[in-house]
C-alpha positions in Angstrom: -125.7 -107.6 24.9 -122.0 -108.6 24.8 -120.1 -108.9 21.5 -117.4 -112.2 20.9 -115.4 -112.0 18.0 -115.0 -115.3 16.3 -111.4 -116.1 17.6 -112.7 -115.4 21.1 -115.9 -117.7 20.8 -114.2 -120.4 18.8 -111.4 -120.8 21.5 -114.2 -120.8 24.3 -116.0 -123.6 22.2 -112.7 -125.7 21.5 -112.3 -125.5 25.4 -115.4 -126.7 26.5 -115.4 -129.5 23.7 -112.2 -130.8 24.8 -113.1 -130.7 28.6 -116.4 -132.9 27.7 -114.7 -135.2 25.8 -112.6 -136.2 28.8 -115.5 -136.5 30.8 -117.3 -138.5 28.6 -114.8 -140.9 27.0 -115.6 -143.9 29.4 -118.9 -143.9 29.1 -119.2 -143.6 25.2 -116.4 -146.6 25.4 -118.7 -148.6 27.6 -121.7 -147.9 25.2 -119.7 -149.3 22.2 -119.1 -152.6 24.7 -122.4 -152.9 26.1 -121.1 -152.8 29.6 -123.1 -150.5 32.4 -121.4 -148.4 35.2 -123.5 -147.6 38.1 -121.5 -144.5 39.1 -120.3 -142.9 35.9 -123.2 -143.7 34.0 -125.9 -142.4 36.0 -125.9 -138.9 34.9 -126.7 -140.4 31.2 -129.2 -142.6 32.2 -131.4 -140.8 34.8 -131.1 -137.6 33.0 -132.4 -136.9 29.6 -129.4 -134.9 28.4 -126.8 -136.9 26.3 -123.2 -136.3 25.5 -123.9 -134.6 22.4 -125.9 -132.1 24.2 -123.4 -131.6 26.3 -120.8 -131.3 24.1 -122.4 -128.7 22.1 -121.1 -124.9 23.7 -123.3 -122.1 24.3 -122.6 -118.5 25.1 -125.8 -117.9 27.0 -128.2 -115.6 26.6 -127.2 -111.8 26.1 -124.2 -112.7 23.5 -123.7 -111.8 20.0 -121.4 -114.0 18.4 -119.2 -112.8 15.4 -118.4 -114.0 12.3 -120.0 -117.2 11.4 -120.9 -119.3 14.0 -122.6 -122.8 13.7 -125.4 -121.5 16.0 -127.0 -119.8 13.4 -128.4 -123.3 12.3 -129.4 -124.1 15.9 -133.0 -124.1 17.4 -133.5 -121.1 19.8 -130.8 -118.7 17.8 -131.4 -115.9 15.2 -129.2 -113.9 13.3 -128.7 -110.2 14.6 -129.6 -107.7 12.2 -126.3 -105.6 11.0 -126.8 -102.4 12.8 -127.7 -104.5 16.0 -124.5 -106.4 15.7 -122.5 -103.2 15.0 -123.5 -101.3 18.3 -122.9 -104.4 20.4 -119.2 -104.7 19.1 -118.7 -100.9 18.7 -117.7 -101.5 15.1 -119.2 -99.7 12.1 -121.0 -102.8 10.1 -119.5 -100.8 7.1 -116.0 -101.4 7.9 -116.0 -105.2 7.5 -115.2 -105.5 11.2 -118.6 -106.9 12.2 -120.8 -107.3 9.3 -123.4 -109.8 11.5 -123.8 -111.7 14.3 -125.9 -114.8 16.1 -127.9 -114.4 19.7 -130.2 -116.4 21.3 -133.7 -115.7 19.8 -135.5 -113.5 22.2 -138.9 -115.2 20.9 -137.3 -118.6 22.2 -136.8 -117.3 25.5 -140.2 -116.0 25.7 -141.5 -119.4 24.7 -139.7 -120.8 27.7 -140.8 -118.3 30.2 -142.8 -120.6 32.5 -140.1 -123.1 32.4 -137.6 -120.2 33.5 -140.1 -119.0 36.2 -140.7 -122.2 37.5 -136.8 -123.3 37.8 -136.3 -119.7 39.2 -139.1 -120.3 41.7 -137.4 -123.8 43.0 -134.0 -122.5 43.4 -135.1 -119.3 45.1 -137.4 -121.3 47.6 -134.4 -124.0 48.0 -131.8 -121.4 48.7 -134.0 -119.7 51.2 -134.0 -122.5 53.8 -131.0 -123.9 56.1 -129.3 -127.2 55.1 -130.3 -130.3 56.7 -127.5 -132.8 56.5 -128.7 -135.6 59.0 -130.1 -138.2 56.3 -127.4 -140.2 55.9 -128.1 -141.6 52.3 -130.5 -143.4 53.5 -132.8 -143.0 50.5 -130.8 -145.5 48.7 -131.4 -148.0 51.6 -135.1 -147.4 51.3 -134.8 -148.4 47.5 -134.1 -152.0 48.3 -135.8 -152.4 51.7 -137.4 -155.9 51.8 -136.4 -156.7 48.6 -135.4 -160.4 47.6 -132.3 -161.2 45.3 -132.7 -160.2 42.0 -135.1 -157.1 43.1 -132.7 -154.5 43.6 -132.3 -151.7 41.2 -128.5 -152.5 40.8 -128.9 -156.3 40.7 -125.2 -156.7 39.4 -123.8 -155.6 42.5 -123.9 -157.3 45.8 -125.5 -155.9 49.2 -122.5 -154.9 51.4 -124.8 -156.1 54.5 -127.0 -158.6 52.6 -130.8 -158.2 52.3 -131.4 -158.9 55.9 -129.0 -156.5 56.9 -130.0 -153.9 54.7 -133.5 -154.1 56.4 -132.1 -154.0 60.0 -130.3 -150.7 59.1 -133.5 -149.3 57.5 -135.6 -150.3 60.4 -133.0 -148.9 63.1 -132.8 -145.3 61.5 -135.3 -142.3 61.1 -135.8 -141.7 57.3 -136.3 -138.2 56.3 -135.9 -137.8 52.4 -137.6 -134.5 51.3 -136.9 -135.1 47.5 -139.7 -136.6 45.3 -137.4 -137.8 42.5 -135.5 -139.8 45.4 -139.0 -140.8 47.3 -140.5 -142.2 44.2 -138.3 -144.9 44.1 -138.7 -146.4 47.6 -140.0 -149.9 47.7 -143.7 -149.9 49.3 -142.7 -151.1 52.5 -140.3 -148.4 52.9 -142.7 -145.1 51.9 -144.3 -144.9 55.1 -141.3 -145.1 57.2 -139.9 -141.5 55.8 -140.9 -138.6 57.8 -142.4 -136.8 55.2 -144.2 -138.0 52.0 -142.9 -135.8 49.2 -144.9 -135.3 46.0 -144.4 -133.7 42.9 -146.8 -130.7 44.0 -144.6 -130.3 47.0 -141.5 -130.1 45.7 -141.1 -126.5 45.6 -142.2 -126.3 49.2 -139.9 -129.2 50.5 -136.4 -129.2 48.9 -133.6 -128.0 50.7 -130.1 -127.2 49.9 -128.3 -129.8 52.0 -130.1 -132.6 49.6 -127.8 -134.5 47.4 -130.3 -135.2 44.8 -131.4 -131.6 45.0 -127.7 -130.2 44.6 -127.3 -132.9 41.9 -130.4 -131.7 39.8 -128.7 -128.2 39.6 -127.3 -129.8 36.3 -131.1 -131.0 35.1 -132.1 -127.1 35.8 -129.0 -125.6 34.1 -129.4 -128.1 30.9 -133.3 -127.6 30.9 -132.5 -123.8 30.5 -129.8 -124.2 27.4 -129.1 -122.4 25.4 -130.4 -119.4 27.4 -127.6 -120.1 30.5 -124.0 -120.4 29.2 -122.5 -123.9 28.5 -119.9 -123.4 31.2 -122.7 -123.2 33.9 -123.9 -126.4 32.8 -120.7 -128.3 32.7 -119.7 -127.1 36.3 -123.3 -128.1 37.5 -122.5 -131.6 35.6 -119.1 -131.9 37.4 -120.7 -131.5 40.5 -123.5 -133.8 40.3 -120.4 -136.4 39.0 -119.1 -136.1 42.4 -122.2 -136.3 44.2 -123.4 -139.7 42.6 -120.2 -141.1 43.8 -120.7 -140.1 47.6 -124.4 -141.3 47.1 -123.1 -144.8 46.0 -120.4 -144.8 48.5 -122.7 -144.5 51.4 -125.3 -147.1 49.7 -125.9 -150.6 50.7 -124.3 -151.6 47.4 -120.5 -153.1 47.8 -118.4 -151.4 44.8 -115.1 -152.1 45.8 -114.2 -154.1 42.9 -115.0 -150.7 40.8 -112.6 -148.6 43.0 -115.2 -147.4 45.8 -114.4 -147.8 49.3 -117.8 -147.8 51.0 -118.9 -145.2 53.5 -120.4 -147.3 56.1 -123.4 -144.7 57.6 -124.9 -147.6 59.9 -121.8 -146.4 62.1 -121.1 -143.5 63.8 -117.9 -143.0 62.0 -119.7 -143.4 58.8 -122.3 -140.9 59.6 -119.7 -138.0 60.4 -117.7 -138.9 56.9 -121.1 -138.9 55.4 -122.4 -135.4 56.5 -118.9 -133.8 56.2 -119.1 -134.3 52.6 -122.8 -133.6 52.2 -122.1 -129.9 54.0 -118.9 -129.5 51.5 -121.3 -130.2 48.6 -123.9 -128.0 50.1 -121.3 -125.2 50.0 -120.3 -125.9 46.2 -124.0 -126.2 45.4 -124.8 -122.6 46.8 -122.5 -121.0 44.3 -123.9 -122.9 41.6 -127.8 -122.2 42.5 -126.8 -118.5 43.0 -125.3 -118.4 39.2 -128.3 -120.1 38.3 -130.7 -117.7 39.9 -128.4 -114.5 38.6 -128.8 -116.0 34.9 -132.7 -116.3 35.4 -133.6 -113.3 37.8 -133.5 -110.6 34.9 -135.4 -113.0 32.2 -138.2 -113.6 35.3 -138.4 -109.9 36.1 -138.7 -108.7 32.3 
């Protein structure tokens, strides 16, 4: 257990809130106007963590907050007895420096044991495999394969090569998507073209560390473990997912140049090289985040 006095945790909380406010300002403004953005709004429409949830700062399990933190009224926390808080802070509770504290409730952690164990197992399995970076983002193309005008998921934006050209790209490549939550959006005609047939039951077996969606999902696993993991880790995962989403859509069949996104033409040799290089760079960054999440869950799984 670590003890944070009130000035320390208030500074960390304020820094986190400022960081989040800057990141979500555009999304909230568009929401007020009823506008949508296929890249920047994705993390708030695909994932269930709202901006207000992201803004709420958590120190993580094993940290006692001194003074009078609002966390005392939040789900998953409890008041730490005076003697315990004194032991952690190194102060005698009778001198007034550490009369009480608030920390993540061990009973809450225990109730989340199955989730913690499952996430830990998925991350461990993914980390144990070599990264495959030869998919070239074809999952997005498979989601619009053999559709007609008005059917694509982002129908407000034109297909860069048109419907026929998009179908030609799919038919001239081997699709190898291992991520179930991408595969489930494939069109019926595209699913048999995939080299594997992912299912939810095979998720732990199939996910690999080069996959953009597996690395984007580090954000999901981090926020699902809140308040057990610190919010700084959740936000770092959010920022990685945000950047990955941009690559995902630049390499997609959609033409988003009006939004300032230059396409990565994965149907060409040059485009494939650009995509694979970016994918490798994201995989390296995701390796560090995955390790941090594993570090945060290892001791909890082994208790």
